[in-house]
DSSP file (Angstrom, degrees, kcal/mol; ACC not computed):
  #  RESIDUE AA STRUCTURE BP1 BP2  ACC     N-H-->O    O-->H-N    N-H-->O    O-->H-N    TCO  KAPPA ALPHA  PHI   PSI    X-CA   Y-CA   Z-CA
    1    1 A M              0   0    0      0, 0.0   112,-3.0     0, 0.0     2,-0.5   0.000 360.0 360.0 360.0 135.0    8.6   19.8   18.6
    2    2 A I  E     -A  112   0A   0    110,-0.2     2,-0.5   108,-0.0   110,-0.2  -0.929 360.0-166.3-109.7 129.7    8.8   16.7   16.3
    3    3 A V  E     -A  111   0A   0    108,-2.9   108,-2.8    -2,-0.5     2,-0.6  -0.967   7.5-159.6-118.1 126.0   10.8   13.7   17.5
    4    4 A R  E     +A  110   0A   0     -2,-0.5     2,-0.3   106,-0.2   106,-0.2  -0.927  32.6 153.7-103.1 118.1   11.8   10.9   15.1
    5    5 A Q        -     0   0    0    104,-2.1   104,-0.4    -2,-0.6     2,-0.4  -0.992  45.0-134.2-152.6 135.1   12.6    7.8   17.2
    6    6 A V        -     0   0    0     -2,-0.3     2,-0.2   102,-0.1   102,-0.1  -0.756  35.5-161.8 -80.4 136.7   12.7    4.1   17.0
    7    7 A T    >>  -     0   0    0     -2,-0.4     4,-1.4    24,-0.1     3,-1.0  -0.707  33.9-102.0-115.9 169.9   11.1    2.7   20.1
    8    8 A R  T 34 S+     0   0    0     24,-1.8     4,-0.5     1,-0.3     3,-0.2   0.862 120.7  58.7 -56.5 -35.6   11.1   -0.7   21.8
    9    9 A E  T 34 S+     0   0    0     23,-0.2    -1,-0.3     1,-0.2     3,-0.1   0.777 115.8  32.0 -68.6 -25.6    7.7   -1.4   20.3
   10   10 A S  T X4 S+     0   0    0     -3,-1.0     3,-1.9     1,-0.1     4,-0.3   0.500  90.4  95.6-109.0  -4.8    8.9   -1.0   16.7
   11   11 A A  G >< S+     0   0    0     -4,-1.4     3,-0.9     1,-0.3     6,-0.2   0.843  85.5  50.0 -58.9 -35.9   12.5   -2.2   16.9
   12   12 A D  G 3  S+     0   0    0     -4,-0.5    -1,-0.3     1,-0.2     6,-0.1   0.423  90.6  80.4 -86.3   4.7   11.7   -5.7   15.7
   13   13 A E  G <   +     0   0    0     -3,-1.9     2,-0.6     4,-0.1    -1,-0.2   0.530  67.8  98.6 -84.1  -6.3    9.7   -4.5   12.7
   14   14 A Y  S X  S-     0   0    0     -3,-0.9     3,-1.2    -4,-0.3     4,-0.4  -0.732  74.1-141.2 -83.1 124.2   12.9   -3.9   10.8
   15   15 A E  G >  S+     0   0    0     -2,-0.6     3,-0.9     1,-0.3     4,-0.2   0.841  94.5  56.0 -57.5 -39.5   13.4   -6.9    8.5
   16   16 A Y  G >  S+     0   0    0      1,-0.2     3,-2.0     2,-0.1     4,-0.4   0.769  88.9  76.3 -67.5 -25.4   17.1   -7.2    8.9
   17   17 A V  G X  S+     0   0    0     -3,-1.2     3,-1.3     1,-0.3     7,-0.3   0.754  80.1  68.2 -65.9 -23.3   17.1   -7.4   12.7
   18   18 A R  G <  S+     0   0    0     -3,-0.9    -1,-0.3    -4,-0.4    -2,-0.1   0.710 101.1  50.5 -67.9 -14.6   16.0  -11.0   12.8
   19   19 A F  G <  S+     0   0    0     -3,-2.0    -1,-0.3     1,-0.2    -2,-0.2   0.512 112.2  47.7 -94.8  -7.5   19.4  -11.9   11.4
   20   20 A F    X>  +     0   0    0     -3,-1.3     4,-2.1    -4,-0.4     3,-0.6  -0.588  62.5 165.5-131.4  68.6   21.2   -9.9   14.0
   21   21 A P  H 3> S+     0   0    0      0, 0.0     4,-2.5     0, 0.0     5,-0.2   0.811  76.5  56.9 -61.2 -30.6   19.7  -10.9   17.4
   22   22 A D  H 3> S+     0   0    0      2,-0.2     4,-1.9     1,-0.2     5,-0.1   0.892 108.0  48.1 -66.5 -37.5   22.6   -9.3   19.3
   23   23 A A  H <> S+     0   0    0     -3,-0.6     4,-2.5     2,-0.2    -1,-0.2   0.904 111.7  49.4 -68.4 -41.4   21.9   -6.0   17.7
   24   24 A L  H  X S+     0   0    0     -4,-2.1     4,-2.7    -7,-0.3     5,-0.2   0.926 109.5  51.8 -63.3 -43.7   18.2   -6.3   18.4
   25   25 A A  H  X S+     0   0    0     -4,-2.5     4,-1.4     1,-0.2    -1,-0.2   0.907 110.5  49.1 -59.9 -41.4   18.9   -7.1   22.0
   26   26 A L  H  X S+     0   0    0     -4,-1.9     4,-1.8     1,-0.2     3,-0.3   0.937 111.1  49.2 -62.3 -47.2   21.1   -4.1   22.3
   27   27 A D  H  X S+     0   0    0     -4,-2.5     4,-2.5     1,-0.2    -2,-0.2   0.902 108.1  53.5 -60.5 -41.2   18.5   -1.8   20.8
   28   28 A L  H  < S+     0   0    0     -4,-2.7    -1,-0.2     1,-0.2    -2,-0.2   0.819 110.4  48.5 -65.3 -29.2   15.8   -3.1   23.1
   29   29 A R  H  < S+     0   0    0     -4,-1.4    -1,-0.2    -3,-0.3    -2,-0.2   0.840 121.2  33.0 -76.3 -33.6   18.0   -2.3   26.1
   30   30 A R  H  < S+     0   0    0     -4,-1.8    -2,-0.2    -5,-0.1    -3,-0.2   0.647  98.6  87.1-103.7 -15.0   18.8    1.2   25.0
   31   31 A M  S  < S-     0   0    0     -4,-2.5   -24,-0.1    -5,-0.2     2,-0.1  -0.587  75.4-119.2 -86.5 147.3   15.8    2.5   23.2
   32   32 A P        -     0   0    0      0, 0.0   -24,-1.8     0, 0.0   -23,-0.2  -0.427  22.4-118.7 -77.1 157.6   12.9    4.1   25.0
   33   33 A S     >  -     0   0    0    -26,-0.2     4,-2.5   -25,-0.1     5,-0.2  -0.478  31.7-107.2 -79.9 166.4    9.4    2.7   25.0
   34   34 A R  H  > S+     0   0    0      1,-0.2     4,-2.2     2,-0.2     5,-0.2   0.937 123.6  45.7 -59.9 -45.7    6.7    4.9   23.5
   35   35 A D  H  > S+     0   0    0      1,-0.2     4,-2.8     2,-0.2    -1,-0.2   0.894 111.2  52.7 -65.3 -39.5    5.4    5.6   27.0
   36   36 A G  H  > S+     0   0    0      2,-0.2     4,-2.0     1,-0.2    -1,-0.2   0.908 110.0  47.6 -63.5 -42.1    8.8    6.3   28.4
   37   37 A L  H  X S+     0   0    0     -4,-2.5     4,-1.7     2,-0.2    -1,-0.2   0.927 113.2  48.5 -63.3 -44.9    9.6    8.8   25.7
   38   38 A T  H  X S+     0   0    0     -4,-2.2     4,-2.6    -5,-0.2    -2,-0.2   0.920 109.8  51.8 -62.5 -43.8    6.3   10.5   26.3
   39   39 A R  H  X S+     0   0    0     -4,-2.8     4,-2.2     1,-0.2    -1,-0.2   0.881 105.8  55.7 -60.9 -38.2    6.8   10.6   30.0
   40   40 A A  H  X S+     0   0    0     -4,-2.0     4,-0.5     1,-0.2    -1,-0.2   0.898 111.9  42.5 -62.3 -40.0   10.2   12.2   29.5
   41   41 A F  H ><>S+     0   0    0     -4,-1.7     5,-2.0     2,-0.2     3,-0.8   0.878 111.0  54.9 -74.5 -37.6    8.7   15.1   27.5
   42   42 A L  H ><5S+     0   0    0     -4,-2.6     3,-1.7     1,-0.2    -2,-0.2   0.888 103.1  57.3 -60.8 -37.7    5.7   15.4   29.9
   43   43 A A  H 3<5S+     0   0    0     -4,-2.2    -1,-0.2     1,-0.3    -2,-0.2   0.740 105.4  51.4 -64.6 -22.6    8.2   15.9   32.8
   44   44 A E  T <<5S-     0   0    0     -3,-0.8    -1,-0.3    -4,-0.5    -2,-0.2   0.103 127.8 -97.7-101.9  20.6    9.7   18.8   30.9
   45   45 A R  T < 5S+     0   0    0     -3,-1.7    71,-3.0     1,-0.3     2,-0.4   0.836  80.9 132.5  68.0  37.2    6.3   20.5   30.4
   46   46 A F  E   < -B  115   0A   0     -5,-2.0     2,-0.4    69,-0.3    -1,-0.3  -0.941  44.5-147.0-111.7 141.1    5.6   19.3   26.9
   47   47 A G  E     -B  114   0A   0     67,-3.6    67,-2.7    -2,-0.4     2,-0.5  -0.838  23.8-112.1-103.3 146.1    2.2   17.7   26.0
   48   48 A R  E     +B  113   0A   0     -2,-0.4    65,-0.3    65,-0.2     3,-0.1  -0.657  35.2 174.8 -79.6 123.9    1.9   15.0   23.5
   49   49 A A  E     -     0   0A   0     63,-3.4     2,-0.3    -2,-0.5    64,-0.2   0.533  59.7 -21.4-105.6 -11.4    0.1   16.4   20.4
   50   50 A G  E     -B  112   0A   0     62,-1.4    62,-2.7     2,-0.0    -1,-0.3  -0.945  43.5-153.3 175.3 163.9    0.4   13.3   18.1
   51   51 A H  E     +B  111   0A   0     -2,-0.3     2,-0.3    60,-0.2    60,-0.2  -0.947  19.1 170.1-154.1 132.3    2.1   10.1   17.1
   52   52 A R  E     -B  110   0A   0     58,-2.4    58,-3.2    -2,-0.3     2,-0.6  -0.990  27.1-140.7-141.9 150.0    2.4    8.5   13.7
   53   53 A I  E     -B  109   0A   0     -2,-0.3     2,-0.4    56,-0.2    56,-0.2  -0.970  24.5-166.9-109.9 120.8    4.3    5.6   12.2
   54   54 A V  E     -B  108   0A   0     54,-3.0    54,-2.5    -2,-0.6     2,-0.7  -0.881  20.7-128.5-108.8 136.5    5.3    6.5    8.7
   55   55 A R  E     -B  107   0A   0     -2,-0.4     2,-0.4    52,-0.2    -2,-0.0  -0.779  29.9-161.6 -86.9 116.6    6.7    3.9    6.3
   56   56 A H  E     -B  106   0A   0     50,-3.4    50,-2.8    -2,-0.7     2,-0.5  -0.829  21.9-117.2-104.4 132.9   10.0    5.2    4.9
   57   57 A L  E     +B  105   0A   0     -2,-0.4    48,-0.2    48,-0.2     3,-0.1  -0.573  39.2 167.7 -68.2 116.7   11.6    3.9    1.7
   58   58 A F  E     +     0   0A   0     46,-2.8     2,-0.3    -2,-0.5    -1,-0.2   0.785  64.6   3.4-100.0 -37.0   14.9    2.4    2.9
   59   59 A A  E     -B  104   0A   0     45,-1.6    45,-3.1     1,-0.1    -1,-0.4  -0.995  52.6-143.3-151.6 145.6   16.0    0.5   -0.3
   60   60 A R  S    S+     0   0    0     -2,-0.3     2,-0.3    43,-0.2    -1,-0.1   0.663  88.7  12.5 -82.8 -16.9   14.6    0.1   -3.8
   61   61 A S  S  > S-     0   0    0     41,-0.2     4,-2.3    42,-0.1    41,-0.2  -0.955  77.5-108.3-150.7 166.2   15.6   -3.5   -4.0
   62   62 A Y  H  > S+     0   0    0     39,-0.7     4,-2.6    38,-0.4     5,-0.2   0.801 119.0  58.0 -70.5 -27.4   16.8   -6.4   -1.8
   63   63 A A  H  > S+     0   0    0     38,-0.2     4,-2.2     2,-0.2    -1,-0.2   0.927 109.8  43.5 -64.9 -43.2   20.3   -6.0   -3.4
   64   64 A E  H  > S+     0   0    0      2,-0.2     4,-2.7     1,-0.2    -2,-0.2   0.893 112.0  54.2 -67.4 -39.3   20.4   -2.4   -2.3
   65   65 A Y  H  X S+     0   0    0     -4,-2.3     4,-2.4     1,-0.2     5,-0.2   0.942 110.1  46.4 -58.9 -48.5   19.0   -3.4    1.1
   66   66 A H  H  X S+     0   0    0     -4,-2.6     4,-2.7     1,-0.2    -1,-0.2   0.917 111.6  52.1 -60.8 -43.5   21.8   -6.0    1.6
   67   67 A R  H  X S+     0   0    0     -4,-2.2     4,-0.9     1,-0.2    -2,-0.2   0.927 110.3  48.0 -60.0 -45.2   24.4   -3.5    0.4
   68   68 A K  H ><>S+     0   0    0     -4,-2.7     3,-0.7     1,-0.2     5,-0.6   0.927 114.4  44.7 -63.5 -45.1   23.3   -0.9    2.9
   69   69 A I  H ><5S+     0   0    0     -4,-2.4     3,-1.8     1,-0.2    -1,-0.2   0.877 107.3  60.2 -67.0 -36.2   23.2   -3.3    5.8
   70   70 A S  H 3<5S+     0   0    0     -4,-2.7    -1,-0.2     1,-0.3    -2,-0.2   0.725  91.7  68.1 -65.6 -20.2   26.6   -4.7    4.8
   71   71 A L  T <<5S-     0   0    0     -4,-0.9    -1,-0.3    -3,-0.7    -2,-0.2   0.646  98.1-140.5 -72.3 -13.8   28.1   -1.3    5.3
   72   72 A R  T < 5 +     0   0    0     -3,-1.8    -3,-0.1    -4,-0.3    -2,-0.1   0.852  50.2 147.4  58.8  38.2   27.5   -1.7    9.0
   73   73 A G      < +     0   0    0     -5,-0.6     2,-0.3     4,-0.1    -1,-0.1   0.621  38.9  92.8 -80.7 -13.4   26.5    1.9    9.3
   74   74 A L  S >> S-     0   0    0     -5,-0.2     4,-1.9     1,-0.1     3,-0.7  -0.655  78.3-131.5 -84.6 137.1   23.9    1.4   12.1
   75   75 A S  H 3> S+     0   0    0     -2,-0.3     4,-1.6     1,-0.3    -1,-0.1   0.840 105.8  55.2 -59.4 -35.3   25.3    1.8   15.6
   76   76 A S  H 3> S+     0   0    0      1,-0.2     4,-0.8     2,-0.2    -1,-0.3   0.860 108.8  48.2 -68.2 -32.6   23.7   -1.5   16.8
   77   77 A L  H <4 S+     0   0    0     -3,-0.7     3,-0.2     1,-0.2    -1,-0.2   0.828 110.4  52.0 -74.1 -31.3   25.5   -3.4   14.0
   78   78 A Q  H  < S+     0   0    0     -4,-1.9    -2,-0.2     1,-0.2    -1,-0.2   0.813 106.9  55.2 -69.4 -29.6   28.8   -1.6   14.9
   79   79 A A  H  < S+     0   0    0     -4,-1.6    -1,-0.2    -5,-0.2    -2,-0.2   0.696  91.9  82.9 -81.7 -19.9   28.4   -2.6   18.5
   80   80 A I  S  < S-     0   0    0     -4,-0.8   -60,-0.0    -3,-0.2    -3,-0.0  -0.382  93.4 -84.3 -83.0 165.6   28.1   -6.4   18.0
   81   81 A S     >  -     0   0    0      1,-0.1     4,-2.4    -2,-0.1     5,-0.2  -0.233  33.1-117.4 -66.0 156.2   31.0   -8.7   17.6
   82   82 A D  H  > S+     0   0    0      1,-0.2     4,-2.7     2,-0.2     5,-0.2   0.879 116.4  52.7 -60.3 -38.0   32.6   -9.1   14.1
   83   83 A G  H  > S+     0   0    0      2,-0.2     4,-2.5     1,-0.2     5,-0.2   0.922 109.0  47.7 -64.9 -44.6   31.6  -12.8   14.3
   84   84 A A  H  > S+     0   0    0      1,-0.2     4,-2.3     2,-0.2    -1,-0.2   0.890 113.6  49.0 -63.6 -38.6   28.0  -12.1   15.1
   85   85 A F  H  X S+     0   0    0     -4,-2.4     4,-2.9     2,-0.2    -2,-0.2   0.937 111.3  48.7 -66.0 -45.4   27.9   -9.5   12.3
   86   86 A A  H  X S+     0   0    0     -4,-2.7     4,-2.1     2,-0.2    -2,-0.2   0.912 113.3  47.0 -62.0 -43.6   29.5  -11.9    9.8
   87   87 A R  H  X S+     0   0    0     -4,-2.5     4,-2.0     2,-0.2    -1,-0.2   0.934 115.3  45.9 -63.5 -45.8   27.0  -14.8   10.7
   88   88 A G  H  X S+     0   0    0     -4,-2.3     4,-2.7    -5,-0.2    -2,-0.2   0.902 111.6  51.5 -63.8 -41.1   24.0  -12.4   10.5
   89   89 A L  H  X S+     0   0    0     -4,-2.9     4,-2.6     2,-0.2    -1,-0.2   0.886 108.0  51.9 -66.0 -38.4   25.2  -10.9    7.2
   90   90 A A  H  X S+     0   0    0     -4,-2.1     4,-1.8     2,-0.2    -1,-0.2   0.931 114.1  43.1 -62.9 -44.9   25.6  -14.3    5.6
   91   91 A A  H  X S+     0   0    0     -4,-2.0     4,-2.2     1,-0.2    -2,-0.2   0.890 113.7  52.0 -67.2 -38.9   22.1  -15.3    6.6
   92   92 A F  H  X S+     0   0    0     -4,-2.7     4,-2.8     2,-0.2    -2,-0.2   0.887 106.7  53.7 -65.0 -39.0   20.7  -11.9    5.6
   93   93 A E  H  X S+     0   0    0     -4,-2.6     4,-2.3     2,-0.2    -1,-0.2   0.926 108.6  48.9 -61.7 -44.5   22.4  -12.2    2.2
   94   94 A R  H  X S+     0   0    0     -4,-1.8     4,-1.4     1,-0.2    -2,-0.2   0.917 112.2  49.7 -60.3 -42.7   20.7  -15.6    1.6
   95   95 A H  H  X S+     0   0    0     -4,-2.2     4,-0.7     1,-0.2     3,-0.4   0.937 110.5  49.1 -60.4 -48.2   17.4  -14.1    2.7
   96   96 A C  H >< S+     0   0    0     -4,-2.8     3,-0.8     1,-0.2    -1,-0.2   0.881 108.7  52.8 -62.7 -39.2   17.8  -11.1    0.3
   97   97 A R  H 3< S+     0   0    0     -4,-2.3    -1,-0.2     1,-0.2    -2,-0.2   0.816 108.7  51.3 -65.7 -29.2   18.6  -13.3   -2.6
   98   98 A A  H 3< S+     0   0    0     -4,-1.4    -1,-0.2    -3,-0.4    -2,-0.2   0.590  97.7  86.9 -84.2 -10.7   15.4  -15.3   -2.0
   99   99 A Q  S << S-     0   0    0     -3,-0.8   -37,-0.0    -4,-0.7    -3,-0.0  -0.287  80.9-104.2 -85.6 171.5   13.2  -12.3   -1.9
  100  100 A G        -     0   0    0      3,-0.1   -38,-0.4    -2,-0.1    -1,-0.2   0.186  54.3 -71.7 -74.9-157.6   11.4  -10.5   -4.7
  101  101 A A  S    S-     0   0    0      1,-0.3   -39,-0.7   -40,-0.1   -38,-0.2   0.790  75.1-170.8 -75.5 -29.7   12.5   -7.2   -6.2
  102  102 A G        -     0   0    0    -41,-0.2    -1,-0.3     1,-0.2     2,-0.2  -0.765  46.0-151.1 109.1-164.7   11.5   -4.9   -3.3
  103  103 A P        -     0   0    0      0, 0.0     2,-0.5     0, 0.0   -43,-0.2   0.529  32.9-148.7 -78.0 172.4   11.2   -2.0   -2.4
  104  104 A I  E     - B   0  59A   0    -45,-3.1   -46,-2.8    -2,-0.2   -45,-1.6  -0.956  12.5-170.5-115.5 122.1   11.8   -2.2    1.3
  105  105 A Y  E     - B   0  57A   0     -2,-0.5   -48,-0.2   -48,-0.2   -50,-0.1  -0.883   3.2-162.6-110.2 143.1   10.0    0.2    3.6
  106  106 A E  E     - B   0  56A   0    -50,-2.8   -50,-3.4    -2,-0.4     2,-0.2  -0.930  25.7-104.4-124.3 150.3   10.8    0.6    7.3
  107  107 A P  E     - B   0  55A   0      0, 0.0     2,-0.5     0, 0.0   -52,-0.2  -0.502  29.2-169.8 -75.9 138.6    8.8    2.2   10.1
  108  108 A V  E     - B   0  54A   0    -54,-2.5   -54,-3.0    -2,-0.2     2,-0.5  -0.994  13.9-144.9-125.1 123.0    9.7    5.7   11.3
  109  109 A E  E     - B   0  53A   0     -2,-0.5  -104,-2.1  -104,-0.4     2,-0.5  -0.759  12.9-166.6 -91.9 130.5    7.9    6.8   14.5
  110  110 A L  E     -AB   4  52A   0    -58,-3.2   -58,-2.4    -2,-0.5     2,-0.4  -0.972   2.4-170.5-117.9 124.5    7.1   10.5   14.7
  111  111 A F  E     -AB   3  51A   0   -108,-2.8  -108,-2.9    -2,-0.5     2,-0.5  -0.926   7.3-155.9-111.8 137.3    6.1   12.1   18.0
  112  112 A V  E     -AB   2  50A   0    -62,-2.7   -63,-3.4    -2,-0.4   -62,-1.4  -0.968  14.6-179.9-116.3 126.8    4.7   15.6   18.2
  113  113 A F  E     - B   0  48A   0   -112,-3.0     2,-0.4    -2,-0.5   -65,-0.2  -0.941   9.9-160.4-124.8 147.0    5.0   17.5   21.4
  114  114 A R  E     - B   0  47A   0    -67,-2.7   -67,-3.6    -2,-0.3     2,-0.2  -0.975  29.3-108.3-126.2 142.3    3.9   21.1   22.4
  115  115 A R  E       B   0  46A   0     -2,-0.4   -69,-0.3   -69,-0.3   -70,-0.1  -0.480 360.0 360.0 -64.7 131.5    5.1   23.2   25.2
  116  116 A T              0   0    0    -71,-3.0    -1,-0.1    -2,-0.2   -70,-0.1   0.431 360.0 360.0 -99.0 360.0    2.3   23.5   27.8
């Protein structure tokens, strides 16, 4: 079984989250740790067969990155207040304008488990 999951250990590696601290705090409360995820599968008689962090292309440019984040499609961004989102988005927009061309890659954690 392959599980694709953001964990507490990788949550702050997403560039946008430093502009949305309320969203990051929410993610850190609700996401499993790597060990916690592994323990949950071990309890169900799965053995861990592997773990990798893959860099996934999220946006080809900072303009696209800003557009995607501004859509508020991520559940943690939907869960924060409108004011916190607006403040974070304004700061994130300034950040994106100051960056180079891109692309932007984000970490994706892949866990492999096998039934024991």
